[in-house]
C-alpha atoms as a printed R data frame, in Angstrom:
    type eleno elety resid chain resno      x       y       z
1   ATOM     1    CA   MET     A     1 -1.631 -18.929  17.109
2   ATOM     2    CA   ILE     A     2 -0.443 -15.738  15.423
3   ATOM     3    CA   SER     A     3 -2.639 -16.106  12.341
4   ATOM     4    CA   GLU     A     4 -4.763 -18.721  10.636
5   ATOM     5    CA   ARG     A     5 -2.209 -18.957   7.843
6   ATOM     6    CA   CYS     A     6  0.784 -20.033   9.866
7   ATOM     7    CA   THR     A     7  1.859 -22.265  12.711
8   ATOM     8    CA   PHE     A     8  4.207 -19.973  14.607
9   ATOM     9    CA   SER     A     9  3.342 -19.356  18.237
10  ATOM    10    CA   THR     A    10  3.458 -16.004  19.972
11  ATOM    11    CA   ASP     A    11  6.236 -17.381  22.177
12  ATOM    12    CA   SER     A    12  8.350 -18.040  19.080
13  ATOM    13    CA   LEU     A    13  7.771 -14.516  17.836
14  ATOM    14    CA   VAL     A    14  8.721 -13.060  21.220
15  ATOM    15    CA   ALA     A    15 11.871 -15.209  21.241
16  ATOM    16    CA   PHE     A    16 12.787 -13.989  17.747
17  ATOM    17    CA   VAL     A    17 12.462 -10.321  18.702
18  ATOM    18    CA   GLY     A    18 14.487 -10.968  21.850
19  ATOM    19    CA   GLY     A    19 17.223 -12.834  19.963
20  ATOM    20    CA   ASP     A    20 16.614 -16.076  21.845
21  ATOM    21    CA   LEU     A    21 15.837 -18.449  18.973
22  ATOM    22    CA   PRO     A    22 18.424 -20.958  17.701
23  ATOM    23    CA   THR     A    23 20.062 -19.797  14.462
24  ATOM    24    CA   ASP     A    24 18.106 -22.115  12.157
25  ATOM    25    CA   GLU     A    25 14.760 -21.207  13.752
26  ATOM    26    CA   GLU     A    26 15.684 -17.531  13.716
27  ATOM    27    CA   LEU     A    27 16.260 -17.633   9.951
28  ATOM    28    CA   THR     A    28 13.020 -19.508   9.367
29  ATOM    29    CA   MET     A    29 11.105 -16.904  11.346
30  ATOM    30    CA   ALA     A    30 12.841 -14.019   9.548
31  ATOM    31    CA   GLU     A    31 11.868 -15.471   6.179
32  ATOM    32    CA   HIS     A    32  8.309 -16.033   7.390
33  ATOM    33    CA   LEU     A    33  7.951 -12.412   8.469
34  ATOM    34    CA   GLY     A    34  8.764 -11.355   4.919
35  ATOM    35    CA   GLY     A    35  5.585 -13.002   3.644
36  ATOM    36    CA   CYS     A    36  3.095 -12.959   6.523
37  ATOM    37    CA   GLU     A    37  1.606  -9.521   7.139
38  ATOM    38    CA   PRO     A    38 -0.186 -10.412  10.409
39  ATOM    39    CA   CYS     A    39  2.992 -11.831  11.927
40  ATOM    40    CA   SER     A    40  5.044  -8.926  10.621
41  ATOM    41    CA   ALA     A    41  2.644  -6.446  12.220
42  ATOM    42    CA   ARG     A    42  2.793  -8.281  15.553
43  ATOM    43    CA   ALA     A    43  6.579  -8.413  15.350
44  ATOM    44    CA   ALA     A    44  6.668  -4.646  14.812
45  ATOM    45    CA   LYS     A    45  4.555  -4.121  17.945
46  ATOM    46    CA   LEU     A    46  6.849  -6.389  19.950
47  ATOM    47    CA   VAL     A    47  9.903  -4.509  18.681
48  ATOM    48    CA   THR     A    48  8.289  -1.239  19.788
49  ATOM    49    CA   LEU     A    49  7.544  -2.690  23.223
50  ATOM    50    CA   ARG     A    50 11.082  -4.028  23.565
51  ATOM    51    CA   SER     A    51 12.498  -0.667  22.533
52  ATOM    52    CA   THR     A    52 10.332   1.089  25.100
53  ATOM    53    CA   LEU     A    53 11.398  -1.228  27.899
54  ATOM    54    CA   SER     A    54 15.027  -0.859  26.871
55  ATOM    55    CA   GLU     A    55 14.784   2.923  26.821
56  ATOM    56    CA   CYS     A    56 13.132   2.963  30.225
57  ATOM    57    CA   CYS     A    57 16.209   1.310  31.636
58  ATOM    58    CA   ALA     A    58 18.800   3.325  29.756
59  ATOM    59    CA   THR     A    59 17.631   6.847  29.119
60  ATOM    60    CA   ASP     A    60 15.457   9.524  30.686
61  ATOM    61    CA   VAL     A    61 14.396  11.363  27.540
62  ATOM    62    CA   VAL     A    62 13.993  10.979  23.786
63  ATOM    63    CA   ARG     A    63 15.128  14.069  21.900
64  ATOM    64    CA   TRP     A    64 13.932  15.083  18.453
65  ATOM    65    CA   HIS     A    65 14.742  17.726  15.885
66  ATOM    66    CA   ARG     A    66 13.436  18.960  12.539
67  ATOM    67    CA   PHE     A    67 15.509  20.576   9.797
68  ATOM    68    CA   PRO     A    68 15.292  21.165   6.022
69  ATOM    69    CA   THR     A    69 16.956  18.838   3.483
70  ATOM    70    CA   PRO     A    70 16.646  18.201  -0.265
71  ATOM    71    CA   PHE     A    71 14.088  15.520   0.649
72  ATOM    72    CA   GLY     A    72 11.971  18.050   2.527
73  ATOM    73    CA   ASP     A    73 11.880  18.486   6.281
74  ATOM    74    CA   MET     A    74 13.898  15.745   7.994
75  ATOM    75    CA   PHE     A    75 12.858  14.531  11.434
76  ATOM    76    CA   VAL     A    76 15.351  12.768  13.675
77  ATOM    77    CA   ALA     A    77 15.115  11.361  17.201
78  ATOM    78    CA   ALA     A    78 17.773  10.030  19.545
79  ATOM    79    CA   THR     A    79 18.129   8.315  22.894
80  ATOM    80    CA   ASP     A    80 21.170   8.748  25.100
81  ATOM    81    CA   ARG     A    81 22.716   5.833  23.201
82  ATOM    82    CA   GLY     A    82 22.440   7.431  19.795
83  ATOM    83    CA   LEU     A    83 20.318   8.208  16.753
84  ATOM    84    CA   ALA     A    84 17.176   6.060  16.783
85  ATOM    85    CA   ARG     A    85 14.935   7.453  14.051
86  ATOM    86    CA   VAL     A    86 15.233   9.278  10.725
87  ATOM    87    CA   SER     A    87 12.051  10.183   8.889
88  ATOM    88    CA   TRP     A    88 10.867  12.444   6.109
89  ATOM    89    CA   ARG     A    89  7.798  10.518   4.886
90  ATOM    90    CA   GLN     A    90  4.744   9.075   6.606
91  ATOM    91    CA   GLU     A    91  1.910   6.818   5.480
92  ATOM    92    CA   GLY     A    92 -0.976   8.686   3.900
93  ATOM    93    CA   ASP     A    93 -4.698   8.223   4.342
94  ATOM    94    CA   GLU     A    94 -4.941   5.856   1.378
95  ATOM    95    CA   PRO     A    95 -3.318   2.389   1.597
96  ATOM    96    CA   GLY     A    96  0.141   2.460   0.054
97  ATOM    97    CA   SER     A    97  0.241   6.256  -0.144
98  ATOM    98    CA   TRP     A    98  2.895   8.489   1.411
99  ATOM    99    CA   THR     A    99  2.946  12.140   2.403
100 ATOM   100    CA   PRO     A   100  5.626  14.452   3.837
101 ATOM   101    CA   GLN     A   101  6.326  13.864   7.516
102 ATOM   102    CA   ASP     A   102  4.775  16.429   9.848
103 ATOM   103    CA   ALA     A   103  5.846  17.331  13.370
104 ATOM   104    CA   ASP     A   104  2.645  16.386  15.193
105 ATOM   105    CA   THR     A   105  2.535  12.907  13.678
106 ATOM   106    CA   PHE     A   106  6.227  12.325  14.285
107 ATOM   107    CA   VAL     A   107  5.987  13.282  17.951
108 ATOM   108    CA   GLU     A   108  2.853  11.173  18.382
109 ATOM   109    CA   GLU     A   109  4.721   8.168  16.965
110 ATOM   110    CA   MET     A   110  7.559   8.752  19.399
111 ATOM   111    CA   GLU     A   111  5.103   9.016  22.283
112 ATOM   112    CA   ARG     A   112  3.390   5.776  21.292
113 ATOM   113    CA   SER     A   113  6.688   3.915  21.045
114 ATOM   114    CA   SER     A   114  8.000   5.366  24.333
115 ATOM   115    CA   PRO     A   115  4.912   6.176  26.417
116 ATOM   116    CA   GLU     A   116  6.778   6.380  29.730
117 ATOM   117    CA   ILE     A   117  9.615   8.559  28.496
118 ATOM   118    CA   PRO     A   118  9.545  12.357  28.015
119 ATOM   119    CA   ILE     A   119  9.807  13.506  24.409
120 ATOM   120    CA   MET     A   120 11.437  16.883  23.904
121 ATOM   121    CA   ARG     A   121 12.712  18.937  20.993
122 ATOM   122    CA   ASP     A   122 16.444  19.519  21.294
123 ATOM   123    CA   ALA     A   123 18.196  21.055  18.297
124 ATOM   124    CA   ARG     A   124 21.446  21.501  20.194
125 ATOM   125    CA   ARG     A   125 21.856  17.842  21.150
126 ATOM   126    CA   LEU     A   126 21.053  16.753  17.587
127 ATOM   127    CA   ALA     A   127 23.185  19.387  15.876
128 ATOM   128    CA   ASP     A   128 25.804  16.798  14.862
129 ATOM   129    CA   VAL     A   129 23.147  14.712  13.126
130 ATOM   130    CA   GLU     A   130 21.885  17.747  11.224
131 ATOM   131    CA   ARG     A   131 25.439  18.740  10.300
132 ATOM   132    CA   GLU     A   132 26.459  15.291   9.063
133 ATOM   133    CA   LEU     A   133 23.294  14.813   7.002
134 ATOM   134    CA   GLY     A   134 23.768  18.284   5.542
135 ATOM   135    CA   GLU     A   135 27.344  17.446   4.580
136 ATOM   136    CA   TYR     A   136 26.191  14.164   3.047
137 ATOM   137    CA   PHE     A   137 23.586  15.880   0.869
138 ATOM   138    CA   ALA     A   138 26.188  18.502  -0.093
139 ATOM   139    CA   GLY     A   139 28.467  15.731  -1.368
140 ATOM   140    CA   ILE     A   140 31.270  16.344   1.141
141 ATOM   141    CA   ARG     A   141 30.635  13.441   3.541
142 ATOM   142    CA   SER     A   142 30.895   9.779   2.618
143 ATOM   143    CA   ARG     A   143 30.383   8.208   6.057
144 ATOM   144    CA   PHE     A   144 28.486   9.012   9.220
145 ATOM   145    CA   ASP     A   145 30.190   9.208  12.590
146 ATOM   146    CA   VAL     A   146 27.172   9.768  14.840
147 ATOM   147    CA   ALA     A   147 26.320   6.923  17.210
148 ATOM   148    CA   ILE     A   148 23.152   4.977  16.419
149 ATOM   149    CA   ASP     A   149 20.789   3.077  18.683
150 ATOM   150    CA   LEU     A   150 19.362  -0.158  17.232
151 ATOM   151    CA   SER     A   151 18.749  -1.728  20.634
152 ATOM   152    CA   GLY     A   152 15.018  -2.017  20.075
153 ATOM   153    CA   LEU     A   153 15.407  -4.275  17.035
154 ATOM   154    CA   SER     A   154 15.698  -8.050  16.894
155 ATOM   155    CA   ARG     A   155 19.116  -9.678  16.780
156 ATOM   156    CA   PHE     A   156 18.594 -10.652  13.133
157 ATOM   157    CA   ASP     A   157 17.611  -7.119  12.114
158 ATOM   158    CA   ARG     A   158 20.667  -5.712  13.891
159 ATOM   159    CA   GLN     A   159 22.913  -8.183  12.058
160 ATOM   160    CA   VAL     A   160 21.472  -7.116   8.718
161 ATOM   161    CA   LEU     A   161 21.712  -3.389   9.448
162 ATOM   162    CA   ASP     A   162 25.243  -3.665  10.841
163 ATOM   163    CA   ALA     A   163 26.279  -5.416   7.612
164 ATOM   164    CA   ALA     A   164 24.501  -2.798   5.500
165 ATOM   165    CA   ARG     A   165 26.297  -0.044   7.371
166 ATOM   166    CA   ALA     A   166 29.606  -1.543   6.242
167 ATOM   167    CA   ILE     A   167 28.787  -1.200   2.515
168 ATOM   168    CA   PRO     A   168 31.165   1.464   1.189
169 ATOM   169    CA   PHE     A   169 29.897   4.803  -0.074
170 ATOM   170    CA   GLY     A   170 28.990   4.668  -3.757
171 ATOM   171    CA   GLU     A   171 28.802   0.873  -3.939
172 ATOM   172    CA   VAL     A   172 25.771  -1.386  -4.235
173 ATOM   173    CA   ILE     A   173 25.335  -5.085  -3.525
174 ATOM   174    CA   PRO     A   174 22.441  -7.525  -4.067
175 ATOM   175    CA   TYR     A   175 20.215  -8.692  -1.227
176 ATOM   176    CA   ALA     A   176 21.661 -12.183  -1.698
177 ATOM   177    CA   GLU     A   177 25.198 -10.876  -1.158
178 ATOM   178    CA   LEU     A   178 24.179  -9.122   2.046
179 ATOM   179    CA   ALA     A   179 22.626 -12.405   3.214
180 ATOM   180    CA   ARG     A   180 25.931 -14.138   2.504
181 ATOM   181    CA   ARG     A   181 27.842 -11.514   4.490
182 ATOM   182    CA   ILE     A   182 25.834 -12.330   7.607
183 ATOM   183    CA   ALA     A   183 26.456 -16.059   7.025
184 ATOM   184    CA   LYS     A   184 22.863 -16.758   6.017
185 ATOM   185    CA   PRO     A   185 23.011 -17.518   2.288
186 ATOM   186    CA   GLY     A   186 19.621 -17.969   0.742
187 ATOM   187    CA   ALA     A   187 18.004 -15.512   3.151
188 ATOM   188    CA   ALA     A   188 17.710 -12.654   0.655
189 ATOM   189    CA   ARG     A   189 13.987 -12.257   1.271
190 ATOM   190    CA   ALA     A   190 14.434 -12.075   5.031
191 ATOM   191    CA   VAL     A   191 17.270  -9.579   4.551
192 ATOM   192    CA   GLY     A   192 15.003  -7.395   2.417
193 ATOM   193    CA   SER     A   193 12.344  -7.436   5.123
194 ATOM   194    CA   ALA     A   194 14.903  -6.435   7.767
195 ATOM   195    CA   LEU     A   195 16.114  -3.548   5.611
196 ATOM   196    CA   GLY     A   196 12.515  -2.414   5.313
197 ATOM   197    CA   ARG     A   197 12.443  -2.052   9.100
198 ATOM   198    CA   ASN     A   198 15.530   0.177   9.163
199 ATOM   199    CA   PRO     A   199 14.638   3.080  11.505
200 ATOM   200    CA   VAL     A   200 17.661   5.218  10.558
201 ATOM   201    CA   ALA     A   201 17.621   5.365   6.772
202 ATOM   202    CA   ILE     A   202 20.544   7.059   4.992
203 ATOM   203    CA   VAL     A   203 22.751   6.782   8.086
204 ATOM   204    CA   VAL     A   204 22.395   3.009   7.792
205 ATOM   205    CA   PRO     A   205 22.537   2.891   3.982
206 ATOM   206    CA   CYS     A   206 19.909   0.319   3.067
207 ATOM   207    CA   HIS     A   207 19.618   2.207  -0.243
208 ATOM   208    CA   ARG     A   208 22.893   0.523  -1.278
209 ATOM   209    CA   VAL     A   209 21.214  -2.894  -1.498
210 ATOM   210    CA   VAL     A   210 19.569  -3.745  -4.824
211 ATOM   211    CA   ARG     A   211 18.068  -6.663  -6.682
212 ATOM   212    CA   THR     A   212 20.326  -9.231  -8.309
213 ATOM   213    CA   ASP     A   213 19.729  -7.684 -11.750
214 ATOM   214    CA   GLY     A   214 20.718  -4.273 -10.397
215 ATOM   215    CA   SER     A   215 17.208  -2.839 -10.398
216 ATOM   216    CA   LEU     A   216 15.879  -0.880  -7.447
217 ATOM   217    CA   SER     A   217 13.115  -2.023  -5.128
218 ATOM   218    CA   GLY     A   218 10.850  -0.056  -2.795
219 ATOM   219    CA   TYR     A   219 12.388   2.409  -0.374
220 ATOM   220    CA   GLY     A   220 11.035   4.824   2.223
221 ATOM   221    CA   GLY     A   221  7.747   5.603   0.563
222 ATOM   222    CA   GLY     A   222  9.181   5.840  -2.946
223 ATOM   223    CA   VAL     A   223 11.950   4.253  -4.977
224 ATOM   224    CA   GLU     A   224 12.800   7.712  -6.348
225 ATOM   225    CA   TYR     A   225 14.508   8.499  -3.034
226 ATOM   226    CA   LYS     A   226 16.737   5.462  -3.374
227 ATOM   227    CA   GLU     A   227 17.594   6.497  -6.924
228 ATOM   228    CA   ARG     A   228 18.431  10.032  -5.823
229 ATOM   229    CA   LEU     A   229 20.697   8.847  -2.997
230 ATOM   230    CA   LEU     A   230 22.585   6.486  -5.300
231 ATOM   231    CA   GLY     A   231 22.871   9.277  -7.867
232 ATOM   232    CA   LEU     A   232 24.393  11.531  -5.221
233 ATOM   233    CA   GLU     A   233 26.910   8.857  -4.265
234 ATOM   234    CA   ARG     A   234 27.816   8.163  -7.909
235 ATOM   235    CA   GLY     A   235 28.537  11.862  -8.344
236 ATOM   236    CA   ASP     A   236 25.978  12.374 -11.124
237 ATOM   237    CA   LEU     A   237 23.499  14.280  -8.967
238 ATOM   238    CA   LEU     A   238 23.989  17.409  -6.911
239 ATOM   239    CA   PHE     A   239 21.398  18.696  -4.497
240 ATOM   240    CA   ALA     A   240 20.861  22.419  -4.252
241 ATOM   241    CA   SER     A   241 22.016  23.883  -0.953
């Protein structure tokens, strides 16, 4: 069993991550992961393993880059398929705390997730990502054109993030509406959990999903980042260059 508090088998969790569960069972599992920390942690490890195996078959190197933004130093990583990670915050020493992302920790995370694949810094290959994020923060870009790689995620998570990516610049929708758009009404909690696993924040705009009453929920180590991004898109906040 996965934990003493639930009845889901490891096989079911593996099937969920691989996208092999029937639709009704997939939704049940997605909702369960939103409330069961042990299962959620095991799912995250399986996603990492699946991503590693996928990368081993499709790419020879993971490239990363670091550049300054209004949020502090931004770290990005990409496979040959596209952008796979955006990060500017990391968990701190105290539970629930966050600190600025640093290069050593970021690279170590990449090495753990892709132990058989070379990790190299490559500013040139990630120049388009830096340029597009810079234009976004400057208020002159409303959509991203860079390719993204979500191949390591479960089918359900990809459905949620693909739907989130379609939310227009400057608009917000409730979690329940995003659940409806993927034909899974009532799955707002599961949708929120999937958004929390978004590896390419900002480029996949999970910040545009809010509570039904319009209030903001947690985001990337601090709701203030979500508020700042929405302020930028509303046109009532300008970041210094």
